C-alpha positions as CSV (number, residue, x, y, z in Angstrom):
1,X,0.0,0.0,0.0
2,X,1.5,3.2,-1.0
3,X,1.6,6.3,1.2
4,X,-1.0,9.0,0.6
5,X,0.2,11.8,-1.6
6,X,0.2,15.2,0.2
7,X,-0.6,18.2,-2.0
8,X,0.2,21.8,-1.2
9,X,-1.2,24.9,-2.9
10,X,0.5,28.3,-2.7
11,X,-1.8,31.0,-1.4
12,X,-3.2,33.3,-4.1
13,X,-1.2,36.3,-3.1
14,X,-1.0,37.8,-6.6
15,X,-4.8,37.8,-6.7
16,X,-5.1,39.6,-3.4
17,X,-2.8,42.5,-4.2
18,X,-5.0,43.8,-7.1
19,X,-8.0,43.9,-4.7
20,X,-6.0,46.1,-2.3
21,X,-5.0,48.3,-5.1
22,X,-8.7,48.5,-6.2
23,X,-9.7,49.7,-2.8
24,X,-6.9,52.3,-2.7
25,X,-7.8,53.5,-6.2
26,X,-11.4,53.8,-5.2
27,X,-10.5,56.0,-2.2
28,X,-8.2,58.1,-4.3
29,X,-10.9,58.6,-7.0
30,X,-13.5,59.5,-4.4
31,X,-11.1,62.2,-2.9
32,X,-10.4,63.5,-6.4
33,X,-14.1,63.8,-7.2
34,X,-14.8,65.6,-3.9
35,X,-12.0,68.1,-4.5
36,X,-13.1,68.7,-8.0
37,X,-16.7,69.1,-6.9
38,X,-15.6,71.6,-4.3
39,X,-13.9,73.8,-6.9
40,X,-16.6,73.5,-9.5
41,X,-19.3,74.4,-7.0
42,X,-17.3,77.5,-5.8
43,X,-16.9,78.7,-9.4
44,X,-20.2,77.7,-11.0
45,X,-22.7,77.1,-8.2
46,X,-25.0,74.2,-7.8
47,X,-25.8,74.1,-11.5
48,X,-22.5,72.4,-12.3
49,X,-23.0,68.9,-13.9
50,X,-21.6,65.6,-12.8
51,X,-19.9,65.4,-16.2
52,X,-18.1,68.6,-15.5
53,X,-17.0,67.3,-12.1
54,X,-15.7,64.1,-13.7
55,X,-13.7,66.2,-16.3
56,X,-12.1,68.3,-13.5
57,X,-11.3,65.2,-11.5
58,X,-9.7,63.5,-14.5
59,X,-11.9,60.4,-14.1
60,X,-14.7,58.9,-16.2
61,X,-18.3,59.8,-15.6
62,X,-19.0,56.2,-14.5
63,X,-16.5,56.6,-11.7
64,X,-18.3,59.6,-10.4
65,X,-21.7,57.8,-10.6
66,X,-20.3,54.7,-8.8
67,X,-19.4,56.9,-5.7
68,X,-22.3,59.4,-6.0
69,X,-25.3,58.0,-7.8
70,X,-27.1,61.4,-7.8
71,X,-26.0,65.0,-7.7
72,X,-27.7,65.4,-4.3
73,X,-25.5,62.7,-2.9
74,X,-22.4,64.5,-4.2
75,X,-23.5,67.8,-2.7
76,X,-24.2,66.1,0.6
77,X,-20.7,64.6,0.7
78,X,-19.2,68.0,-0.1
79,X,-21.1,69.6,2.7
80,X,-20.3,66.9,5.2
81,X,-16.6,67.0,4.3
82,X,-16.6,70.8,4.9
83,X,-18.3,70.4,8.2
84,X,-15.9,67.6,9.3
85,X,-12.9,69.8,8.4
86,X,-14.2,72.7,10.6
87,X,-14.9,70.3,13.4
88,X,-11.4,68.9,13.2
89,X,-10.0,72.5,13.4
90,X,-12.1,73.2,16.4
91,X,-10.7,70.1,18.2
92,X,-7.1,71.2,17.4
93,X,-7.8,74.6,18.9
94,X,-9.6,73.3,22.0
95,X,-6.5,73.1,24.1
96,X,-4.9,76.3,22.8
97,X,-3.1,78.4,25.5
98,X,-5.2,81.5,24.6
99,X,-8.9,80.3,24.4
100,X,-10.1,83.7,23.4
101,X,-7.8,84.0,20.4
102,X,-8.6,80.4,19.5
103,X,-12.3,81.0,19.5
104,X,-12.2,84.2,17.4
105,X,-9.7,82.6,15.0
106,X,-12.1,79.7,14.5
107,X,-15.0,82.1,14.0
108,X,-13.0,83.9,11.3
109,X,-12.3,80.7,9.5
110,X,-15.9,79.6,9.5
111,X,-17.1,82.9,8.0
112,X,-14.4,83.2,5.4
113,X,-14.6,79.6,4.3
114,X,-18.4,79.7,4.2
115,X,-18.1,82.6,1.8
116,X,-15.8,80.6,-0.4
117,X,-18.4,77.7,-0.3
118,X,-21.5,79.9,-0.7
119,X,-23.2,77.7,-3.2
120,X,-23.3,74.7,-1.0
121,X,-24.2,76.8,2.1
122,X,-27.1,78.3,0.2
123,X,-28.3,74.9,-0.8
124,X,-28.1,73.7,2.8
125,X,-30.8,76.2,3.8
126,X,-33.3,75.2,1.2
127,X,-36.4,73.3,2.4
128,X,-35.5,70.4,-0.1
129,X,-32.1,69.7,1.4
130,X,-32.1,66.3,3.1
131,X,-30.6,67.7,6.4
132,X,-30.8,64.3,8.1
133,X,-27.8,63.1,6.0
134,X,-25.5,65.7,7.4
135,X,-27.2,66.0,10.8
136,X,-24.5,63.9,12.6
137,X,-21.7,66.1,11.2
138,X,-23.6,69.2,12.2
139,X,-24.1,67.9,15.8
140,X,-20.4,67.2,16.1
141,X,-19.6,70.7,14.8
142,X,-21.9,72.3,17.3
143,X,-20.3,70.4,20.2
144,X,-16.8,71.4,19.2
145,X,-17.9,75.0,18.8
146,X,-19.6,75.1,22.2
147,X,-16.3,73.7,23.7
148,X,-14.4,76.6,22.3
149,X,-17.1,79.1,23.4
150,X,-17.2,77.9,27.0
151,X,-13.4,77.9,27.2
152,X,-13.2,81.5,25.9
153,X,-15.9,82.6,28.4
154,X,-14.1,81.0,31.3
155,X,-10.9,82.9,30.2
156,X,-12.9,86.2,30.2
157,X,-12.5,86.8,26.5
158,X,-16.2,86.4,25.5
159,X,-19.3,87.8,26.9
160,X,-20.7,85.4,29.6
161,X,-24.3,85.8,28.4
162,X,-23.5,84.6,24.9
163,X,-25.1,81.2,23.9
164,X,-24.2,78.8,21.1
165,X,-27.4,79.8,19.3
166,X,-26.3,83.4,19.4
167,X,-22.9,82.5,17.8
168,X,-24.6,80.5,15.0
169,X,-27.0,83.4,14.3
170,X,-24.0,85.8,14.1
171,X,-22.3,83.4,11.7
172,X,-25.3,83.6,9.4
173,X,-25.2,87.4,9.4
174,X,-21.4,87.6,9.0
175,X,-21.5,85.3,6.0
176,X,-24.1,87.5,4.3
177,X,-21.9,90.6,5.1
178,X,-18.8,88.8,3.9
179,X,-20.5,88.1,0.5
180,X,-20.3,91.9,-0.2
181,X,-16.6,91.9,0.3
182,X,-14.4,91.3,-2.9
183,X,-11.4,90.1,-0.9
184,X,-10.6,86.7,0.7
185,X,-9.9,88.2,4.1
186,X,-12.4,88.9,6.8
187,X,-14.1,92.2,6.0
188,X,-14.2,95.1,8.4
189,X,-18.0,95.0,8.9
190,X,-17.9,91.2,9.7
191,X,-15.0,91.9,12.1
192,X,-17.1,94.5,13.9
193,X,-19.9,91.9,14.4
194,X,-17.4,89.4,15.8
195,X,-16.1,92.1,18.2
196,X,-19.5,92.4,19.7
197,X,-19.0,89.0,21.2
198,X,-16.0,90.1,23.2
199,X,-16.2,90.7,26.9
200,X,-14.6,94.1,26.4
201,X,-14.7,96.2,23.2
202,X,-11.4,96.0,21.3
203,X,-9.6,99.4,21.5
204,X,-9.4,101.1,18.1
205,X,-12.3,99.1,16.6
206,X,-15.7,98.9,18.0
207,X,-15.0,101.2,20.9
208,X,-13.7,104.1,18.6
209,X,-16.5,106.2,17.2
210,X,-15.9,107.8,13.8
211,X,-18.3,110.6,14.5
212,X,-18.5,111.4,18.2
213,X,-22.0,112.4,19.3
214,X,-22.7,116.1,20.0
215,X,-22.3,117.1,23.6
216,X,-25.7,117.2,25.3
217,X,-26.4,120.1,27.7
218,X,-27.0,118.5,31.1
219,X,-27.8,121.9,32.7
220,X,-31.5,121.7,31.8
221,X,-33.7,124.4,33.3
222,X,-35.4,123.1,36.4
223,X,-38.7,124.3,37.9
224,X,-37.5,126.7,40.6
225,X,-40.8,128.6,41.0
226,X,-41.3,129.4,44.8
227,X,-44.4,128.1,46.5
228,X,-46.5,129.5,49.3
229,X,-45.7,127.9,52.7
230,X,-49.4,128.2,53.7
231,X,-51.3,126.7,50.6
232,X,-48.4,125.5,48.5
233,X,-49.6,127.5,45.5
234,X,-47.0,128.9,43.2
235,X,-45.8,132.4,44.0
236,X,-45.5,134.7,41.0
237,X,-42.7,137.2,41.5
238,X,-43.7,140.9,41.5
239,X,-42.3,143.2,38.9
240,X,-40.5,145.3,41.4
241,X,-39.6,145.3,45.1
242,X,-38.8,142.5,47.4
243,X,-39.6,138.9,46.4
244,X,-43.0,137.8,47.6
245,X,-43.2,135.2,50.4
246,X,-46.9,134.3,50.1
247,X,-49.2,133.9,47.1
248,X,-51.8,136.3,48.4
249,X,-52.7,138.7,51.2
250,X,-55.0,136.1,52.7
251,X,-52.1,133.7,53.1
252,X,-49.9,136.4,54.5
253,X,-52.6,137.2,57.2
254,X,-52.9,133.5,58.1
255,X,-49.1,133.2,58.5
256,X,-49.2,136.4,60.8
257,X,-51.9,134.9,63.0
258,X,-50.1,131.6,63.3
259,X,-47.0,133.4,64.5
260,X,-48.8,135.4,67.1
261,X,-51.2,132.8,68.2
262,X,-51.1,132.0,72.0
263,X,-50.5,128.3,72.7
264,X,-53.5,126.7,74.5
């Protein structure tokens, strides 16, 4: 009886490696598409087509559709990526040695970057936007921003009565203001709005008035008309002679009788 023959098969390593490369290529292509979509949206708004995004990314249209079946899915991914980047920045600034400076630096970045991504930000406010798909990213952003706000308030750099909802509302106003500025830096009007959040006005900005108000005359005329000590009626001064002490002759006689009355 012959011994059983043992067989050995080499593992299919060459077949595994292309699979890894495929996953790596997919991640790279997705990142390329998102970066291209970000640029296309900033330049052309939400009307940009997926074909244009594919052309900018240097990939085929099929690659774009494999990652993002619809244009809405692509826009949501761009929005979520932007929110996650801001959240990561907030986390890096959370332990900064100067919490006040960190907070206002973050606020500036939010406003300026929102202006550069205005098309996506405008779409996020529409009723048709599926907010639930970026809700988790938004919640993380709010938590990170609130951490910066509380740290700045504890350091005495931000008004203690400021709430997270106030900051978000001011962001909305500042982004609208920033839209009127042609530059890429924070505009002066938007900076003035941010200064309103400080615990103390910044010297040379908000506290400095371009046109000081006219001085008001604090020496306003007061009612100094004398009154009769008997009936409290106003005493009208005579044209000449000594000032009158009583409003009439009757009150003057009453005063005379009171002075000379004998106590009972």
